[in-house]
C-alpha positions in Angstrom: 100.8 89.4 50.5 103.6 91.8 51.6 101.4 93.1 54.4 100.8 89.6 55.7 104.6 88.8 55.6 105.3 92.0 57.5 102.8 91.2 60.1 104.2 87.7 60.5 107.8 89.1 60.8 106.7 91.7 63.4 104.7 89.1 65.4 107.8 87.4 67.1 109.3 90.8 68.0 106.0 92.0 69.5 105.6 88.7 71.4 109.1 88.9 72.8 108.5 92.5 73.9 105.2 91.5 75.6 106.9 88.5 77.3 109.7 90.7 78.6 107.3 93.3 79.9 105.3 90.6 81.7 108.4 89.2 83.3 109.5 92.7 84.5 106.0 93.4 85.8 106.0 90.1 87.7 109.4 90.7 89.2 108.5 94.2 90.3 105.2 93.0 91.7 107.0 90.5 94.0 109.3 93.2 95.5 108.0 94.5 98.8 108.1 98.1 100.1 110.4 97.0 103.0 113.0 96.0 100.4 112.5 99.0 98.1 113.2 101.7 100.7 116.6 100.4 102.0 117.8 99.6 98.5 116.9 103.1 97.2 118.5 104.7 100.2 121.7 102.7 99.7 121.9 103.5 96.0 121.4 107.3 96.7 124.0 107.2 99.5 126.6 105.5 97.1 125.8 108.0 94.4 126.2 110.9 96.9 129.5 109.4 98.1 130.9 109.2 94.5 129.7 112.7 93.7 131.3 114.0 96.9 134.6 112.4 96.1 134.5 113.9 92.6 133.8 117.3 94.0 136.7 117.1 96.5 139.1 115.9 93.8 138.2 118.6 91.3 137.6 121.6 93.6 140.2 121.6 96.3 139.5 125.3 97.0 136.2 124.3 98.7 136.9 124.2 102.5 133.5 124.2 104.1 131.5 121.1 104.5 128.2 122.8 103.7 129.6 124.1 100.4 131.0 120.8 99.4 127.8 119.0 100.2 125.7 121.6 98.3 127.9 121.1 95.2 127.6 117.3 95.5 123.8 117.4 95.8 123.6 119.8 92.8 125.6 117.3 90.8 123.3 114.6 91.8 120.3 116.7 90.6 121.8 117.2 87.2 121.8 113.5 86.3 120.6 112.8 82.8 118.1 110.3 81.5 120.7 107.5 81.0 122.0 108.1 84.6 118.5 108.0 86.0 117.8 104.7 84.2 121.0 103.2 85.6 120.0 104.3 89.1 116.6 102.7 88.7 118.2 99.4 87.4 120.6 99.5 90.4 117.7 99.9 92.8 115.8 97.0 91.3 118.8 94.7 91.3 119.7 95.6 94.8 116.1 95.2 95.9 116.0 91.7 94.4 119.2 90.7 96.2 118.2 92.2 99.6 114.7 90.7 99.6 116.1 87.3 98.7 118.2 87.2 101.8 116.1 89.5 104.0 114.7 86.7 106.2 118.0 85.1 106.8 119.6 88.5 107.6 116.9 89.3 110.2 117.3 85.8 111.8 121.1 86.4 112.0 120.6 89.9 113.6 118.0 88.4 116.0 120.6 86.0 117.4 119.8 82.7 115.7 123.5 81.9 114.8 123.5 78.1 114.5 124.0 75.1 116.6 127.7 74.6 116.8 129.2 74.5 120.4 131.3 77.7 120.1 128.5 79.7 118.7 126.0 78.3 121.3 128.5 79.2 124.1 128.8 82.8 122.8 125.0 83.0 122.4 124.5 81.7 126.0 126.9 84.4 127.4 125.0 87.1 125.5 121.6 85.8 126.8 123.0 85.7 130.3 124.2 89.3 130.0 120.8 90.5 128.8 119.0 88.6 131.6 121.4 90.2 134.1 120.7 93.7 132.7 116.9 93.0 132.8 117.2 92.0 136.5 119.3 95.1 137.3 116.7 97.3 135.6 113.9 95.7 137.6 115.7 96.3 140.9 116.4 99.9 139.9 112.7 100.4 139.1 111.7 98.8 142.4 114.0 101.1 144.4 112.7 104.2 142.5 109.1 103.1 143.1 109.7 102.6 146.8 111.4 106.0 147.1 108.5 107.7 145.3 105.9 105.7 147.2 107.2 106.6 150.6 107.5 110.3 149.7 104.0 110.2 148.3 102.6 108.6 151.5 104.3 111.3 153.7 102.8 114.0 151.5 99.3 112.6 151.6 99.4 112.3 155.4 100.8 115.8 155.8 98.4 117.6 153.5 95.4 115.4 153.0 93.8 114.5 156.4 90.7 113.0 154.7 92.9 110.5 152.8 95.1 109.6 155.8 97.0 106.4 154.9 97.1 104.0 157.8 100.0 101.4 158.1 97.6 98.7 156.8 96.6 100.8 153.8 100.3 101.4 153.1 101.0 97.7 153.1 98.1 97.0 150.7 99.2 99.8 148.3 102.7 98.4 148.3 101.3 95.0 147.6 99.4 96.3 144.6 102.4 98.1 143.2 104.9 95.2 143.7 102.5 92.3 142.9 102.1 91.0 146.4 99.0 90.1 148.4 99.5 90.9 152.1 97.2 89.0 154.5 95.5 92.2 155.8 91.9 93.0 156.2 91.0 96.6 155.9 88.0 98.3 157.5 85.3 99.8 155.3 86.6 103.3 156.0 90.1 102.3 154.9 88.7 100.7 151.8 86.8 103.9 150.9 90.0 105.9 151.4 92.0 103.5 149.4 89.7 103.8 146.4 90.3 107.5 146.3 94.1 107.4 146.5 96.3 107.5 143.4 99.6 107.8 145.1 101.5 108.6 141.8 99.7 112.0 141.8 101.5 112.9 145.1 104.9 111.5 144.2 108.0 113.6 143.5 108.5 114.2 139.8 112.2 113.2 139.6 111.9 109.5 140.6 108.8 109.1 138.5 110.6 110.5 135.5 113.5 108.1 136.0 111.0 105.3 136.5 109.4 106.1 133.1 112.8 105.9 131.4 113.5 102.5 133.1 110.1 101.2 132.0 111.0 102.1 128.4 114.3 100.2 128.7 112.5 97.2 130.2 110.1 97.1 127.3 113.1 96.3 125.1 113.3 92.8 126.8 110.9 89.9 126.6 110.3 87.7 129.6 113.4 86.1 131.0 113.1 82.7 129.4 112.6 84.2 126.0 115.7 86.4 126.0 117.8 86.3 122.8 121.5 87.1 122.3 121.0 90.5 120.5 119.1 93.7 121.4 117.2 93.6 118.1 116.2 90.0 118.8 114.9 91.0 122.3 112.9 93.9 121.0 111.3 91.8 118.2 110.6 88.9 120.6 108.9 91.3 123.1 106.4 92.4 120.4 106.1 88.9 119.1 105.1 87.6 122.6 102.3 90.3 122.7 100.8 88.9 119.4 98.2 86.2 119.6 99.5 84.4 116.5 100.6 80.8 116.4 102.9 80.8 113.4 104.8 84.1 113.9 107.2 83.6 111.0 104.4 83.3 108.5 102.7 86.3 110.0 105.9 88.4 109.8 
């Protein structure tokens, strides 16, 4: 009889513990890795900042940054069990908060700022600025390409008689590079020569290096009619446009 009463008394406590553990497991299961990592980094950074402040207040004789940093890191490493538990709880709570507002924060950083007239005016100015920058980068790339192309043609004609570039071949090569289609008919000999020519192999390295850098900057922009007010928004939009996905928000 006493054993049965004890089991009945322990049953609510065991049930409550099981319910709490299930709730914690469900919460932790819903937290994504993209929310865990920033929260853990922020908690560790705040802990390091407090430890650094405590070291500077208590040990004014330390004058070297490396020495102060080492003492602060050593203090962080001596955290006890209770301190570790508090850090874990702080990471979990911060992860829940950041994940809850992650999508809205990303939308804000992308440049979706609302529909009011002042905000739309600012967003339009920012978009125009990014479009102007994209146009300038395109013109700089074209100038570098033309400079490298002309030097390469001269080098081919000077040192490679078998691959001599005629004026018609030069026009066709330029058309291929700049997306144009000149109304020129090449002879069979010119066509055979053209298939063997990779003009970039004969170009000077300096303009080609600068062109690669400009290409990397251009890849930070989507097409002109998809430009957004912020750099982050443009980078994300560039990669979104390359995906063959209808509902991009659900995909992300």
